[in-house]
N, C-alpha and C positions, 0 to 999 in steps of 0.2 A: 504494500500500500504506500502511496506517495503522500507524505505528510510535510506540509510547507511551513517555513518560517516566514513571517510577515515583516518586511523591512520598510521603514519610513524613509522615502527618498529625501525628504526635507532635511533630515539630520543624520541619516544612516543608522538610526537606532532600530533594534528589533522590537516589534510591538508584541508579537505572540509567536507561538510555535505549536507544532503538532496539529496543524489545521488541515482538514480533509475536504471541507465544503466551503465554497465562497460564492455568494450571489448578492445582487442588488435587490433591495426591497422596493415596494411600490412608492416609497418616499425617497427613493434615490440614495439610500444609505447602503453601505456594504456590511453584510453579515458574514462573519467567519465562525465556523463550527469546528471544534477539535474532535479528537477520536472518541471522547466521552460524550459528545453531543452538546457540550457547553458552548454557548454562543457569545460572541463579542461583536460590538457594532461600531463602525466609523461613520459619523454623520455626514461628512462632506469630503469624500476622497475619490480618487480615480486610480484604477489599476493600470500601472505603467508596463509591467512585464511579469511574465510567469516563466520560470525556468525549472523544468523537471529534472535536469541533470544535477543541479546543486540544491534543488528543492526550496527555492525562494520565490516569493511573490512580492513585488515592490509596488508600493502605493504612494501617491502624492496627496497630501492633505492641504486644503485651503477652503476658507468659508464660501467662496464663490462657486466651487465645483458642484455642490448639490443643486443650486438654482440653475446652473448651466446644463447639467444632465437633464433636469426637468424640462428646460426649454427645448433641448434637442429632441427629447421624447415626444413632447407636444407637437413639435414641427413635423415629426414623422407620422404622428397620429392625426394630423390635420386638425389639431386642437389648440392652435396657437392663439395667443391674445396679445394685444398691444401692451397690456400692463406687464406681462411676463418679460417681454422684450425690453421694455423700459426699465424694469428692475435690474436686468443684467447690465444695461447701458449705464445706469446710475452707479452700480457697484464698480464697473470699469473706470468710470470718471473719478470716483473716489480714490481708487488705486493710483490712477494717473496723477491726480493732484497731490497725493502723498509722496510722490517721488521728488 
């Protein structure tokens, strides 16, 4: 059985280990389940890479990711709204102004 270590790209730290199930929830959060069925949740993260050779899964966390995944899902489902797009634009402008 392939059991993954979850690594945070932001700082290289290991978040969890012995993970066998990974999926996104309906709220665009990532759920990790270990061999015992215990679950951990990342609220706003994106899976960057999965490597079965060294059994690592790398994630990037940032507050804007959850809303961005939700927007992309809605665009694919033809369920887009101007408010959701404006929310992402506002968050991006805040990031730009903080630089």
